C-alpha positions in Angstrom: 125.4 83.1 104.8 125.4 79.7 103.1 128.8 78.4 102.1 127.1 75.9 99.9 125.3 78.7 97.9 128.5 80.8 97.8 130.4 77.8 96.3 127.5 77.1 93.9 127.7 80.6 92.6 131.5 80.6 92.3 132.2 77.0 91.1 128.8 75.6 89.9 127.5 75.3 86.4 125.2 78.3 86.7 124.3 80.6 83.9 124.9 84.3 84.3 121.2 84.7 85.3 121.6 81.9 87.8 124.6 83.5 89.3 122.8 86.9 89.4 119.8 85.4 91.1 122.0 83.5 93.6 123.9 86.7 94.4 120.6 88.6 94.8 119.1 86.0 97.2 122.3 85.9 99.2 122.5 89.7 99.5 118.9 90.4 100.2 117.8 87.4 102.4 121.0 85.4 103.0 119.5 82.5 101.1 116.6 82.2 103.5 118.6 82.6 106.8 117.8 86.3 107.2 114.6 87.1 105.2 114.0 90.4 107.1 117.2 91.9 105.5 115.1 92.7 102.4 113.1 95.3 104.5 116.0 97.8 104.5 116.2 98.2 100.7 112.4 98.2 100.6 112.3 101.0 103.2 114.9 103.0 101.2 112.8 102.7 98.0 109.7 103.8 99.9 111.6 106.8 101.4 113.0 107.7 98.0 109.5 107.4 96.5 108.0 109.6 99.2 110.6 112.3 98.3 110.2 111.9 94.5 106.4 111.9 94.5 106.2 114.7 97.1 108.5 116.8 95.0 106.5 115.9 91.9 103.3 117.0 93.6 104.8 120.3 94.6 105.9 120.9 91.0 102.4 120.2 89.7 103.4 116.8 88.2 101.0 114.7 90.2 97.5 115.1 88.8 94.1 113.6 89.5 93.3 110.6 87.4 89.8 111.9 86.8 90.2 114.1 83.7 87.3 116.3 84.9 89.6 117.8 87.5 92.6 118.5 85.2 91.3 122.0 84.7 92.8 123.9 87.6 89.8 126.2 87.8 87.6 123.3 88.9 88.0 122.5 92.6 88.5 118.9 93.7 85.4 117.7 95.7 85.9 117.2 99.4 85.4 113.4 99.0 88.3 113.2 96.5 91.3 111.6 98.3 94.0 114.1 99.2 97.4 113.4 97.8 99.8 111.8 100.2 103.4 111.3 99.1 104.0 108.5 101.6 100.7 106.9 100.9 101.4 107.0 97.1 104.9 105.6 97.6 103.5 102.7 99.7 100.6 102.2 97.4 102.8 102.0 94.3 105.5 99.8 96.1 103.4 97.1 97.8 101.5 95.1 95.1 98.6 94.0 97.4 98.0 97.3 99.1 95.4 99.8 98.0 95.6 103.1 99.8 93.5 104.9 97.2 96.4 106.9 95.9 97.3 105.3 92.6 93.7 105.1 91.6 93.2 108.8 92.1 96.6 110.4 91.3 99.1 109.9 88.5 102.4 111.6 87.4 102.0 113.6 84.3 104.8 112.9 81.8 105.3 116.5 80.6 108.8 117.9 80.2 112.0 116.4 81.6 110.9 116.2 85.2 107.6 114.8 84.3 109.2 112.0 82.2 111.7 111.4 84.9 109.0 111.0 87.5 107.0 108.8 85.2 110.1 106.6 84.7 110.8 106.5 88.4 107.3 105.4 89.1 107.8 102.3 86.9 111.1 101.6 88.6 109.4 102.0 92.0 106.5 99.6 91.0 109.0 97.0 89.6 111.2 97.3 92.8 108.1 96.7 94.9 107.2 93.5 93.0 110.7 92.1 93.2 111.5 93.0 96.8 108.0 91.9 98.0 108.3 88.6 96.2 111.8 88.0 97.7 110.4 88.8 101.1 107.6 86.4 100.8 109.9 83.7 99.3 112.3 84.1 102.3 109.6 84.0 105.0 107.6 81.1 103.5 110.7 78.9 103.2 110.5 78.6 99.4 114.1 79.6 99.4 115.7 76.7 101.2 118.3 77.1 103.9 120.8 74.6 102.7 
């Protein structure tokens, strides 16, 4: 914890966005002193995504991206990647990872649960970008420890 950063947030001339960003960096990486702390919320999002995408698959809400296979009477070829809830969650969460899940599977936004899963997917992707960026900022020293 950085007393200087805490004082800046409380007494400095920061806008509400500046205070929010300062609080976020303090909470997630302790202003660069503990960058690994961001891994816990990242892990929680990946676990939640695994549950959500797995449930979506079981409900028939995760479909192949290749429209040729949307007809359930047509069997997926053996070389088509099998759906993996954990793989999909990691693939959607980490921006630089390609586990061949998002390219081959997508939530279908039909009905309440389909729209909820679609909305969650966008939250999941955005969380991945934000938390991964903060992780990189903390470990590279871009966030200064002062």
